[in-house]
RODO-2510 file (C-alpha; in nm, 4 decimals, decimal comma):
residues 403
     n   res          X          Y          Z
     1     x     0,4635     0,3519    -4,6112
     2     x     0,4109     0,6155    -4,8850
     3     x     0,1593     0,5892    -5,1664
     4     x     0,0969     0,8294    -5,4573
     5     x    -0,2368     0,9166    -5,6068
     6     x    -0,1781     0,9444    -5,9850
     7     x    -0,4727     1,1803    -6,0230
     8     x    -0,3348     1,4311    -5,7724
     9     x    -0,0043     1,6020    -5,7188
    10     x     0,0073     1,5738    -5,3407
    11     x     0,1480     1,2789    -5,1424
    12     x    -0,0900     1,0786    -4,9225
    13     x     0,0670     0,9289    -4,6081
    14     x    -0,0893     0,6276    -4,4387
    15     x    -0,0243     0,4873    -4,0919
    16     x     0,1859     0,1736    -4,0722
    17     x     0,0238    -0,1304    -3,9098
    18     x     0,1542    -0,4799    -3,8518
    19     x     0,0418    -0,7398    -4,1050
    20     x    -0,3081    -0,8678    -4,0294
    21     x    -0,4127    -0,5681    -3,8166
    22     x    -0,6295    -0,3258    -4,0150
    23     x    -0,8444    -0,1493    -3,7545
    24     x    -0,8173     0,0014    -3,4045
    25     x    -1,0474    -0,2699    -3,2676
    26     x    -0,7951    -0,5337    -3,3733
    27     x    -0,5259    -0,3353    -3,1955
    28     x    -0,7330    -0,3479    -2,8786
    29     x    -0,7821    -0,7224    -2,9160
    30     x    -0,4083    -0,7694    -2,9620
    31     x    -0,3240    -0,5686    -2,6492
    32     x    -0,5921    -0,7500    -2,4518
    33     x    -0,4463    -1,0843    -2,5635
    34     x    -0,0931    -0,9836    -2,4685
    35     x    -0,1813    -0,8464    -2,1266
    36     x    -0,4906    -1,0459    -2,0290
    37     x    -0,2992    -1,2231    -1,7510
    38     x    -0,0866    -0,9259    -1,6401
    39     x    -0,1319    -0,6830    -1,3536
    40     x     0,0868    -0,4244    -1,1805
    41     x     0,0850    -0,3158    -0,8197
    42     x     0,2764    -0,0249    -0,6721
    43     x     0,5093    -0,0849    -0,3830
    44     x     0,5520     0,1758    -0,1086
    45     x     0,8768     0,2862    -0,2702
    46     x     0,7067     0,3003    -0,6096
    47     x     0,4311     0,5294    -0,4795
    48     x     0,6888     0,7689    -0,3371
    49     x     0,8866     0,7546    -0,6609
    50     x     0,5765     0,8427    -0,8670
    51     x     0,4937     1,1358    -0,6393
    52     x     0,8514     1,2605    -0,6617
    53     x     0,8394     1,2240    -1,0430
    54     x     0,5219     1,4326    -1,0594
    55     x     0,6833     1,6977    -0,8377
    56     x     0,9897     1,7132    -1,0611
    57     x     0,7672     1,7425    -1,3696
    58     x     0,5726     2,0323    -1,2162
    59     x     0,8975     2,2036    -1,1188
    60     x     1,0368     2,1583    -1,4726
    61     x     0,7269     2,3110    -1,6327
    62     x     0,7131     2,6034    -1,3900
    63     x     1,0836     2,6940    -1,3916
    64     x     1,1871     2,5861    -1,7402
    65     x     1,5159     2,4609    -1,5936
    66     x     1,6874     2,2078    -1,8200
    67     x     1,8234     2,0190    -1,5186
    68     x     1,4708     1,9416    -1,4039
    69     x     1,3813     1,8215    -1,7525
    70     x     1,6834     1,5919    -1,7580
    71     x     1,5953     1,4556    -1,4137
    72     x     1,2341     1,4032    -1,5230
    73     x     1,3456     1,2183    -1,8365
    74     x     1,5715     0,9930    -1,6297
    75     x     1,2937     0,9093    -1,3835
    76     x     1,0450     0,8352    -1,6611
    77     x     1,2996     0,6119    -1,8317
    78     x     1,3432     0,4175    -1,5062
    79     x     0,9682     0,3551    -1,4996
    80     x     0,9703     0,2331    -1,8603
    81     x     1,2753     0,0140    -1,8011
    82     x     1,1169    -0,1328    -1,4904
    83     x     0,8093    -0,2367    -1,6894
    84     x     1,0101    -0,3874    -1,9745
    85     x     1,2580    -0,5795    -1,7606
    86     x     0,9891    -0,7210    -1,5345
    87     x     0,7952    -0,8324    -1,8415
    88     x     1,1009    -1,0155    -1,9732
    89     x     1,1346    -1,1891    -1,6361
    90     x     0,7820    -1,3322    -1,6568
    91     x     0,7813    -1,4356    -2,0199
    92     x     0,8350    -1,7946    -2,1413
    93     x     0,8069    -1,9548    -1,7986
    94     x     0,6472    -2,2984    -1,7784
    95     x     0,4917    -2,4328    -1,4599
    96     x     0,3964    -2,7866    -1,3656
    97     x     0,2267    -2,8703    -1,0358
    98     x     0,2186    -3,2164    -0,8829
    99     x    -0,0383    -3,2588    -0,6068
   100     x    -0,1779    -3,5686    -0,4372
   101     x    -0,5081    -3,6845    -0,5854
   102     x    -0,6411    -3,7706    -0,2388
   103     x    -0,5695    -3,6111     0,0962
   104     x    -0,7274    -3,6767     0,4324
   105     x    -0,8748    -3,3796     0,6144
   106     x    -0,6173    -3,2424     0,8573
   107     x    -0,3389    -3,4495     0,7017
   108     x    -0,0269    -3,2758     0,5742
   109     x     0,0675    -3,3444     0,2143
   110     x     0,3378    -3,2221    -0,0211
   111     x     0,2778    -2,9898    -0,3145
   112     x     0,5556    -2,9902    -0,5754
   113     x     0,6018    -2,7251    -0,8437
   114     x     0,8466    -2,7376    -1,1340
   115     x     0,9274    -2,4048    -1,3013
   116     x     1,1219    -2,3920    -1,6285
   117     x     1,2710    -2,0900    -1,8051
   118     x     1,2293    -2,1406    -2,1805
   119     x     1,4124    -1,8219    -2,2766
   120     x     1,7307    -1,8889    -2,4701
   121     x     1,9480    -1,6094    -2,3228
   122     x     1,7669    -1,4065    -2,0568
   123     x     1,7358    -1,5239    -1,6958
   124     x     1,4520    -1,4445    -1,4555
   125     x     1,5002    -1,2838    -1,1157
   126     x     1,3106    -1,2433    -0,7872
   127     x     1,0184    -1,4705    -0,8666
   128     x     0,7481    -1,5366    -0,6101
   129     x     0,4723    -1,7942    -0,6631
   130     x     0,1149    -1,7877    -0,5315
   131     x    -0,1716    -2,0332    -0,5700
   132     x    -0,5038    -1,8973    -0,6917
   133     x    -0,7955    -2,0563    -0,5064
   134     x    -1,1492    -1,9206    -0,5599
   135     x    -1,0053    -1,5934    -0,6922
   136     x    -0,7814    -1,5390    -0,3880
   137     x    -0,4048    -1,5530    -0,3600
   138     x    -0,2612    -1,8206    -0,1301
   139     x     0,0962    -1,7530    -0,0251
   140     x     0,2828    -2,0802     0,0313
   141     x     0,6212    -1,9108     0,0769
   142     x     0,7575    -2,0166    -0,2633
   143     x     1,0205    -1,7866    -0,4070
   144     x     1,3124    -1,8092    -0,6462
   145     x     1,5939    -1,5558    -0,6539
   146     x     1,7486    -1,6555    -0,9888
   147     x     1,6398    -1,8826    -1,2728
   148     x     1,8983    -1,9143    -1,5516
   149     x     1,7914    -1,9535    -1,9159
   150     x     1,6940    -2,3061    -2,0210
   151     x     1,6981    -2,4172    -1,6569
   152     x     1,4427    -2,5769    -1,4259
   153     x     1,3926    -2,5581    -1,0516
   154     x     1,1890    -2,7779    -0,8193
   155     x     0,9953    -2,6133    -0,5359
   156     x     0,7885    -2,7874    -0,2702
   157     x     0,5655    -2,6870     0,0174
   158     x     0,3392    -2,8415     0,2786
   159     x    -0,0353    -2,8501     0,2252
   160     x    -0,2951    -2,9179     0,4956
   161     x    -0,6699    -2,8913     0,4303
   162     x    -0,9046    -2,8964     0,7298
   163     x    -1,2349    -2,9867     0,5601
   164     x    -1,3535    -3,2579     0,3263
   165     x    -1,4578    -3,1761    -0,0287
   166     x    -1,2999    -3,0860    -0,3603
   167     x    -1,0131    -2,8383    -0,3302
   168     x    -0,9612    -2,6674    -0,6662
   169     x    -0,6454    -2,4692    -0,7433
   170     x    -0,7269    -2,2555    -1,0468
   171     x    -0,3708    -2,1641    -1,1406
   172     x    -0,0558    -1,9916    -1,0273
   173     x     0,0382    -1,6286    -0,9947
   174     x     0,3966    -1,5284    -1,0725
   175     x     0,5133    -1,1994    -0,9243
   176     x     0,8415    -1,0111    -0,9457
   177     x     0,9579    -0,6690    -0,8190
   178     x     1,2597    -0,6788    -1,0528
   179     x     1,4560    -0,4645    -1,1272
   180     x     1,4092    -0,1616    -0,8998
   181     x     1,1330    -0,2710    -0,6644
   182     x     0,9096     0,0187    -0,7694
   183     x     0,6307    -0,2083    -0,8966
   184     x     0,5319    -0,5718    -0,8580
   185     x     0,4331    -0,7170    -1,1937
   186     x     0,2223    -1,0290    -1,1770
   187     x     0,1302    -1,2886    -1,4368
   188     x    -0,1443    -1,5488    -1,4021
   189     x    -0,0636    -1,8952    -1,5384
   190     x    -0,3654    -2,1310    -1,5793
   191     x    -0,2707    -2,4573    -1,4106
   192     x    -0,5830    -2,6179    -1,2661
   193     x    -0,5499    -2,8937    -1,0065
   194     x    -0,8205    -3,0680    -0,8049
   195     x    -0,7513    -3,2463    -0,4762
   196     x    -1,0145    -3,4712    -0,3204
   197     x    -1,0109    -3,4098     0,0544
   198     x    -1,1383    -3,7213     0,2311
   199     x    -1,2891    -3,7334     0,5800
   200     x    -1,0361    -3,8498     0,8356
   201     x    -1,1186    -4,2020     0,9655
   202     x    -1,1167    -4,2358     1,3445
   203     x    -1,0463    -4,5485     1,5539
   204     x    -1,3672    -4,7353     1,6340
   205     x    -1,4363    -4,8554     1,9875
   206     x    -1,4583    -5,2334     2,0160
   207     x    -1,8102    -5,2084     2,1544
   208     x    -1,9507    -5,0562     1,8345
   209     x    -1,8929    -5,3503     1,5965
   210     x    -1,7485    -5,6247     1,8174
   211     x    -1,8185    -5,9148     1,5805
   212     x    -1,6109    -5,7580     1,3004
   213     x    -1,2807    -5,7570     1,4918
   214     x    -1,0670    -6,0205     1,3202
   215     x    -1,3628    -6,1627     1,1275
   216     x    -1,2584    -6,0373     0,7883
   217     x    -0,9083    -6,1790     0,8248
   218     x    -1,0578    -6,5201     0,9064
   219     x    -1,2784    -6,5103     0,6012
   220     x    -1,1268    -6,8185     0,4343
   221     x    -1,3590    -7,1168     0,4566
   222     x    -1,1993    -7,4330     0,5912
   223     x    -1,2736    -7,6445     0,2869
   224     x    -1,0783    -7,7384    -0,0175
   225     x    -1,1070    -7,5424    -0,3367
   226     x    -0,9160    -7,3010    -0,5576
   227     x    -0,6749    -7,0950    -0,3527
   228     x    -0,3150    -7,0507    -0,2466
   229     x    -0,2983    -7,1777     0,1127
   230     x    -0,2426    -7,5456     0,1879
   231     x    -0,5547    -7,7344     0,3034
   232     x    -0,4445    -8,1006     0,3085
   233     x    -0,2015    -8,3594     0,1736
   234     x    -0,3344    -8,6911     0,0389
   235     x    -0,2265    -8,9862    -0,1719
   236     x    -0,2273    -8,9378    -0,5459
   237     x    -0,5327    -9,0712    -0,7262
   238     x    -0,5803    -9,1315    -1,1000
   239     x    -0,6975    -8,8137    -1,2670
   240     x    -0,5227    -8,5731    -1,0263
   241     x    -0,3273    -8,2881    -1,1776
   242     x     0,0416    -8,3782    -1,1812
   243     x     0,1282    -8,0135    -1,1121
   244     x    -0,0206    -8,0530    -0,7628
   245     x     0,2219    -8,3287    -0,6604
   246     x     0,3997    -8,2375    -0,3373
   247     x     0,7495    -8,3695    -0,4047
   248     x     0,8912    -8,3246    -0,0535
   249     x     0,6149    -8,5395     0,0985
   250     x     0,6487    -8,7855    -0,1872
   251     x     1,0197    -8,8282    -0,1133
   252     x     0,9546    -8,8675     0,2591
   253     x     0,6708    -9,1244     0,2313
   254     x     0,7884    -9,3030    -0,0844
   255     x     0,4451    -9,2606    -0,2465
   256     x     0,2957    -8,9920    -0,4612
   257     x     0,1334    -8,7186    -0,2521
   258     x    -0,0722    -8,4272    -0,3862
   259     x    -0,1626    -8,1079    -0,2096
   260     x    -0,5103    -7,9652    -0,1749
   261     x    -0,5572    -7,5904    -0,1408
   262     x    -0,7993    -7,4049     0,0775
   263     x    -1,0930    -7,2309    -0,0830
   264     x    -1,0778    -6,8539    -0,0579
   265     x    -1,3992    -6,6651     0,0005
   266     x    -1,3794    -6,3185     0,1492
   267     x    -1,6521    -6,1823     0,3683
   268     x    -1,8260    -5,8778     0,2286
   269     x    -1,9853    -5,5820     0,4033
   270     x    -2,1787    -5,2750     0,2981
   271     x    -2,2004    -4,9362     0,4663
   272     x    -2,5075    -4,7235     0,3888
   273     x    -2,5028    -4,3521     0,4729
   274     x    -2,8330    -4,1718     0,4576
   275     x    -2,8082    -3,8198     0,3160
   276     x    -3,1504    -3,7081     0,4361
   277     x    -3,0807    -3,4383     0,6921
   278     x    -3,2705    -3,1171     0,7724
   279     x    -3,0888    -2,7868     0,7913
   280     x    -3,0855    -2,7764     1,1715
   281     x    -2,8986    -3,1082     1,1882
   282     x    -2,6162    -3,0410     0,9404
   283     x    -2,3522    -3,0770     1,2118
   284     x    -2,4841    -3,4248     1,2772
   285     x    -2,4513    -3,5041     0,9056
   286     x    -2,0792    -3,4211     0,9184
   287     x    -2,0461    -3,6504     1,2199
   288     x    -2,2227    -3,9244     1,0231
   289     x    -1,9814    -3,8797     0,7302
   290     x    -1,6834    -3,9139     0,9650
   291     x    -1,8403    -4,2204     1,1259
   292     x    -1,9020    -4,3785     0,7846
   293     x    -1,5375    -4,3210     0,6900
   294     x    -1,4286    -4,4758     1,0203
   295     x    -1,6494    -4,7835     0,9693
   296     x    -1,5277    -4,8333     0,6106
   297     x    -1,1639    -4,8017     0,7183
   298     x    -1,2236    -5,0452     1,0065
   299     x    -1,3865    -5,3082     0,7852
   300     x    -1,1201    -5,2647     0,5177
   301     x    -0,8487    -5,3164     0,7778
   302     x    -1,0205    -5,6296     0,9084
   303     x    -1,0110    -5,7814     0,5595
   304     x    -1,3694    -5,7288     0,4427
   305     x    -1,4540    -5,6473     0,0865
   306     x    -1,6459    -5,3246     0,1407
   307     x    -1,9289    -5,1612    -0,0509
   308     x    -2,0063    -4,7980     0,0334
   309     x    -2,3444    -4,6454    -0,0501
   310     x    -2,4147    -4,2740    -0,0051
   311     x    -2,7588    -4,1799    -0,1282
   312     x    -2,7793    -4,3298    -0,4767
   313     x    -2,4021    -4,3448    -0,5232
   314     x    -2,2354    -4,6806    -0,4615
   315     x    -1,8711    -4,7840    -0,4893
   316     x    -1,7544    -5,1441    -0,4561
   317     x    -1,4091    -5,2751    -0,3682
   318     x    -1,2853    -5,4558    -0,6776
   319     x    -1,0058    -5,6517    -0,5089
   320     x    -0,8774    -5,7533    -0,1680
   321     x    -0,6151    -5,4782    -0,1686
   322     x    -0,8541    -5,2078    -0,2926
   323     x    -0,7254    -4,8594    -0,2225
   324     x    -0,9100    -4,7251     0,0807
   325     x    -0,8959    -4,3713    -0,0572
   326     x    -1,0997    -4,4699    -0,3636
   327     x    -1,3630    -4,6209    -0,1388
   328     x    -1,3860    -4,3026     0,0673
   329     x    -1,4021    -4,0696    -0,2355
   330     x    -1,7868    -4,0468    -0,2396
   331     x    -1,7780    -3,9294     0,1224
   332     x    -1,5706    -3,6271     0,0207
   333     x    -1,8432    -3,4829    -0,2003
   334     x    -2,1707    -3,6130    -0,0569
   335     x    -2,4163    -3,3418     0,0414
   336     x    -2,7178    -3,3532     0,2730
   337     x    -3,0646    -3,3488     0,1243
   338     x    -3,3661    -3,1818     0,2795
   339     x    -3,6482    -3,4216     0,3744
   340     x    -3,9932    -3,3650     0,2206
   341     x    -4,2579    -3,1952     0,4263
   342     x    -4,4681    -3,5119     0,4465
   343     x    -4,1835    -3,7063     0,6097
   344     x    -4,1457    -3,9547     0,3231
   345     x    -3,8155    -4,0673     0,1751
   346     x    -3,7101    -3,8915    -0,1493
   347     x    -3,6484    -4,1474    -0,4267
   348     x    -3,3081    -3,9957    -0,5087
   349     x    -3,1822    -3,9940    -0,1495
   350     x    -3,1389    -4,3638    -0,0836
   351     x    -3,0302    -4,6795    -0,2625
   352     x    -3,2494    -4,9638    -0,1503
   353     x    -3,0645    -5,2570     0,0109
   354     x    -3,0106    -5,5461    -0,2289
   355     x    -2,8191    -5,8694    -0,2672
   356     x    -2,4896    -5,6844    -0,3233
   357     x    -2,4823    -5,5705     0,0374
   358     x    -2,2990    -5,8845     0,1437
   359     x    -2,2779    -6,0644     0,4753
   360     x    -2,2822    -5,7521     0,6911
   361     x    -2,4861    -5,4367     0,6363
   362     x    -2,4345    -5,1232     0,8461
   363     x    -2,6706    -4,8275     0,8072
   364     x    -2,5802    -4,4851     0,9470
   365     x    -2,8599    -4,2335     0,9899
   366     x    -2,7792    -3,8729     1,0835
   367     x    -3,1540    -3,8098     1,0997
   368     x    -3,4292    -4,0675     1,0983
   369     x    -3,8014    -4,1113     1,0509
   370     x    -4,0150    -4,4260     1,0736
   371     x    -4,0244    -4,4412     0,6933
   372     x    -3,6456    -4,4155     0,6719
   373     x    -3,5961    -4,6834     0,9350
   374     x    -3,8216    -4,9188     0,7394
   375     x    -3,5960    -4,8709     0,4383
   376     x    -3,3072    -5,0162     0,6410
   377     x    -3,4947    -5,2875     0,8279
   378     x    -3,2639    -5,5498     0,6711
   379     x    -2,9535    -5,3856     0,8155
   380     x    -2,7561    -5,5963     1,0631
   381     x    -2,6485    -5,2728     1,2382
   382     x    -2,8500    -4,9522     1,2419
   383     x    -2,6631    -4,6551     1,3892
   384     x    -2,8930    -4,3598     1,4494
   385     x    -2,6914    -4,0570     1,5589
   386     x    -3,0036    -3,8945     1,6961
   387     x    -3,0758    -4,1854     1,9273
   388     x    -2,8977    -4,2359     2,2622
   389     x    -2,9162    -4,6129     2,2034
   390     x    -2,6839    -4,5938     1,9020
   391     x    -2,3908    -4,7127     2,1112
   392     x    -2,0410    -4,5818     2,1723
   393     x    -1,9050    -4,3668     1,8924
   394     x    -1,5439    -4,2730     1,8169
   395     x    -1,4158    -3,9478     1,9610
   396     x    -1,5215    -3,6704     1,7258
   397     x    -1,8538    -3,8349     1,6329
   398     x    -2,0150    -3,8397     1,9770
   399     x    -2,1550    -3,4849     1,9793
   400     x    -2,5246    -3,5162     1,9084
   401     x    -2,7130    -3,2136     1,7878
   402     x    -3,0820    -3,1986     1,8860
   403     x    -3,3183    -3,2167     1,5889
***
């Protein structure tokens, strides 16, 4: 770009800049935007190649031999080409991760990743994928040798998480050593996923809650009412709904017969988990969480409509076939709370029992005080993990830690 100053005879030359960029600071912002998710790591071969390039450059300067200069130019061009080609491999790649919303601790799930090359003509080579969790790279052995343009590939891997809680995957890291293996260029792709890791329910011994075995499944009252199951057949009376006529019995007895259905009322139960636990009894709190998950799963299997209360958080089953994983979700994130020095119960650490607790109320205490026991005096079952009289516990919850 050449401009002329009409008041002077000389020619003033100005530096060309792309449209919209008028200062060096904007250049820096542009470069930072382009390479904010890029990084380069040397391979062992790349380190040796760089050292050999430096040696050739020193020899060329000292000797002035044109052959050394040609060799140096070729080696530098290989470095530039390696950076450009690897950049083209990582550009315009779209990633989509499908992960289970809930996963039990210790259970193996499937993680599925779809990668799509949006470039119109250029393929991508030698791609390796890593998960970024808490700033660290997790290698799940996902790699792709060739991805043609405008093509998609589906990759899957096994995922097993040992502890309950929220497992956050911040994004994915794409890496490629293409084309010469001198450097590994990596690109970070934001793709956040959160998996709720639930405590693994354990089988309950029959001696712990003996009256609940089969009780929930027999929760239908033997009286007529609105329902689906047949309660009785009787002779038609004036005013009966004609849609309730039982035509097979009518044909057999030669008189109008109507059917009466059995009233459906499902037994309800509530499980209260106290979160008040001192620091020296945190292992016992984890045992209490596992026990609470086991009790909820047991009651849900027996046909109860379950309400789970952890501290001040409560979740209620909305239907008979309520998803057990939704009921156990508060147990994945509940945290212990330190008791006050005076031994009283913090107001934010417990939800007082009320009429929503149903026919059966089970309270689980990882750590107890007289004040805390009074809060649960209405409980039909009080399981104190610090007391030897708490009864038989499932394997994995029977290790008591002294307070």
